C-alpha positions in Angstrom: -5.7 12.1 -7.6 -5.3 11.5 -3.9 -2.1 10.0 -2.6 -2.8 6.6 -0.9 -1.9 6.5 2.8 -2.2 3.7 5.4 0.1 5.1 8.2 -0.9 8.2 10.1 2.7 9.1 10.9 6.2 7.7 10.5 9.0 8.4 13.0 12.5 9.0 11.7 15.6 9.2 13.8 18.4 11.1 12.0 21.8 9.6 12.8 24.4 12.3 13.7 27.9 11.9 15.1 28.8 13.8 18.2 32.2 13.4 19.8 32.8 10.2 17.6 29.6 8.6 19.0 26.3 8.1 17.2 23.4 10.2 18.4 19.9 10.6 17.1 17.6 13.5 16.3 13.9 12.6 16.2 11.7 13.7 13.2 8.2 12.8 12.3 6.6 12.5 8.8 2.9 12.9 8.3 0.5 10.5 6.7 2.4 8.1 4.4 2.1 4.7 2.6 3.9 1.9 4.4 4.3 -1.5 2.9 6.2 -4.4 4.6 7.9 -7.2 2.6 8.9 -10.5 4.2 11.6 -12.5 2.5 14.7 -14.7 2.8 18.3 -14.4 1.7 20.3 -17.5 0.9 24.0 -18.0 0.8 24.0 -21.5 -0.6 23.9 -23.3 2.7 21.3 -21.5 4.8 18.5 -19.0 4.6 18.3 -16.0 6.7 15.3 -13.7 7.1 15.5 -10.5 5.0 12.6 -8.2 5.7 12.2 -4.7 4.3 9.8 -1.8 4.1 8.8 0.5 1.2 7.7 3.9 2.4 6.1 6.5 0.1 5.4 9.9 1.6 3.7 12.7 -0.2 5.6 16.0 -0.4 3.1 17.6 2.0 4.0 15.1 4.7 7.8 15.5 4.3 9.3 17.6 7.1 12.7 15.9 6.9 14.3 14.0 4.0 15.6 10.7 5.5 19.1 9.6 4.5 20.9 6.2 4.6 21.7 5.0 8.1 18.8 6.8 9.7 16.3 4.7 11.6 12.5 4.6 11.1 9.3 3.1 12.5 5.6 3.4 11.5 3.6 5.5 13.8 4.3 8.4 16.2 6.9 7.1 18.6 7.9 9.6 21.3 11.3 7.9 22.2 14.3 10.1 21.7 16.4 7.1 20.8 15.3 4.5 18.2 14.1 1.2 19.7 15.8 -2.1 18.7 12.9 -2.8 16.3 13.6 0.3 14.2 14.6 -0.3 10.6 17.6 1.2 9.0 17.2 3.4 5.9 19.0 1.9 2.9 17.8 4.0 0.0 16.0 7.3 -0.6 14.5 8.6 -3.8 13.3 12.2 -4.0 10.4 12.8 -6.5 9.4 16.2 -5.2 10.1 17.8 -8.6 7.2 16.0 -10.4 3.7 17.3 -11.1 2.0 18.5 -7.8 -0.3 15.5 -7.5 2.7 13.1 -7.9 5.3 14.8 -5.7 6.6 12.3 -3.1 9.7 10.6 -1.6 10.4 6.8 -1.6 12.4 5.1 1.1 13.6 1.5 1.4 14.5 0.3 4.8 15.6 -3.1 6.3 
């Protein structure tokens, strides 16, 4: 079984705190599956956009395990700081303990 991929690379900016200020360390994941979801959130009176991304990366592409509050974008982005369009990682699931053909990580970002 071949892991489906549609993104050649994914750039992840690891959020670290240095002298009480946020700083970022750039990492890059290899070929991954990237799926965007467009939606809305309602509070009873208005609707606000709520878009998210589902990312599945095979274990062979994982050079860094993202964590919540990291930033990410599809593609190889050379910037040392995440651009304003970068998404924030909300949830990470590690499935690298499964059968070799199924080993991967899943990331939800908004």
